[in-house]
N, C-alpha and C positions, 0 to 999 in steps of 0.2 A: 229644317231638320223635323221629322216627325215627333210630335211632343210625347206621346206614349213610349216610343223607343228611347228617346232621351231620358225619361224619367226611370225606365227600366235599367239603363246603363249606369245612370247616376246612383240609383239604389244599390246595385251590384258593387259599384266602387266603394261606397260608404261601407257596405256590409263587409268587404274584404278588409277595409281599414279597421273595423271593429275586430276582425279576426287577428290582425297584427296586434292590436292592443291586447287581446286575449293571451296571445303568445308572450308578450312582454310581461303580463301579470303572472302567467305560469313560471316564467323564468325567476321572477322575484319569490313567487310562492315556494318553489322548490329550494331556493337558496336560503330561505329564512323559515322553512317549515318547522313548526313546533306543535306536536299533537295536543289539541285542546286549547291552544293559545288564541286570544281574541284577534291578533294580527292575521294568523292564518285563516281564521273564519271569515274576516273582512275580505282578504284577498280572494278567497274561494267565491264569496258572493259577488265581488266585482268581475271575476272571471266568468261566472255563469251569466252575469248581465250582459258582458260583452259577447258571449257565446250566443245566447238566445236573441240578443238584439241583432247580431250579425246575420243569424239564419232568417230572421223575420224579414230583414231587408233583402236577403239574397232571394228567398222564396218569391216575395213580391216582385223584385226586379226581374227574376226568371219568368214569371208569369207574364209580365208586361212586354218582355222581349219577345217570348214565344207567340203571344197573342197579337203582336203588332207586325212582325215581319212575315213574309211569304216564304215557303219553302224551307230549306236549311234544316231538315228534320233530323239528320244526324247530330248537327250542333246542338239543336234543342234538347234532344234525348240525352246526350253526353253530359251536357251541363247540368241537367236535373239530376242525373246518377251521381255526378261529381258532388253536388250539394249533400246528397244522402251519404256519400262516403266520408265527407269532411265532418258531418254531424256525428257519425259513429266514432271517428278517430278523436274528435275533441272530447266527446264524452268519456272515451276510454283514457285519454291522456290526463284529464283532471282527476280521474278516479282510478288510475292504473294501479295504485297500492292496494286496491280491493280485488283486483282480478290477476290471478296467478298466470293465465294464459297469455296476458298481453306483455309483450317485450318492447318496452319504449326505447331501448337502445339498439334494436335489431337493425343491421345494415340491410338485410333483405326487405324489411318492412319500409325502410326509407327509399330504397330503390324502386320498390313496387308503387309506392305512393307518388314518387316523382314521375315515374313512367306514365301512370294513369293520368295525373294532373297535367303533364306535358302534353299528352295526346289530346286531352279535352281542350287545352289552350289552342292547339293547332287547328281544331275543327272551326275555330272562329275565322279561318281563312275563307270559309264559305260565305261570309258576308258579302264579299265581292272579289272574285277571282281575278288573277293577272294584274293586281294593283300593287305596285312595288312598295308604296308607303304602308299599306295594311301588312304586306308580307314582312317588311322589316320590323314593324311594331310587335307583330305577333310572334315572330321567331325570337326576338330579343327577350320577350316575356317568358317564352318556353325555355330559353337558356338559363334564365334566372331560376325557374322552377327545378331544372335538373341540377343546378348547382346546390340546391337545398339538401340533397343527399349527402354532400360533403360534411355537413353537421354531424351526422352519426359516425363517420369516419373519425371525427375529432372527439367523439365520446359524448356528444350532446344528445339530449332526448329528442323524440319525434316532434315536439313542439317547435323545434328549429325549422323543420321542414314546413310545418303549418305557417310559421311566421314568414318564411320566404315565399310561400305560395300567396299569402296575404298581400305582400308587396307586389308580386308579379302580377296578379290578377287585378288589383287596384290600378296599377299602371297600365295594363292592357285596356281596361274600360275607359280610363281617362284618355288614352291615346286614340281609341276608337271614337269617342265623342268628339275629340278635337278634329279627327280626319273628316267626319260627317259634317261638322260645322263649317269647316273650310272647304267643304264639297270636293274633297279629294277622293272620296268613295261615295256611292249612292246606294242605299239599301231600300229596295222596294218594299213598301208596307202596305197592309190592308188599308183601303180607303184612298190610297194614292192612284194616280193614272196608272193603269197596269203596264208593266214591263215584262210581262211573262215571257214573251218571245224573245227578249234579249237575254234572259237568265239562263246561264249554263254553267254547272259546277264541273270544273275539270280537276279539281284537287281531291274532292271526295264525291264519288258518284252516289247518288241516292237511288 
């Protein structure tokens, strides 16, 4: 396994686990919120710590992945834009009581968030096309993401979708790492013996 790629996948997995923790803290925060209370302030600080820690790992992991593997430009671009989207939504979620335009219970917001996140997840099929283990792993994770919009139907805030995304993406990166380690998929990286002639994307043409 290419060490740089492995580090990037692992950083992204841990970053998404921190997003999951962020969502759990938000759940407790809104359930116990009391303006000016010490508990609410502490929970808010923990949430910000998880948020910034998660994004630091995700940005680092994204850079390691993008700089280590060849091609897959659509996947690289979409995942970078996804990180930007999640950062905006998490900031708005934790501070939504200050923004009148933000609708944390909006079903349209949940559907749009799940649709974009699910599409980004599917771009990871570019890692190696026509490999059933990878296809199964990515499709399962995308299905988990789409299930996240159901939280808003039940009247939960958008952090439920963020929580589901954290689970799905952490699982996806874990499964990809396992597939590479077991040599069930091969990802051609810079510095490896070139396999340029063998690479052809049939799922997303670049």
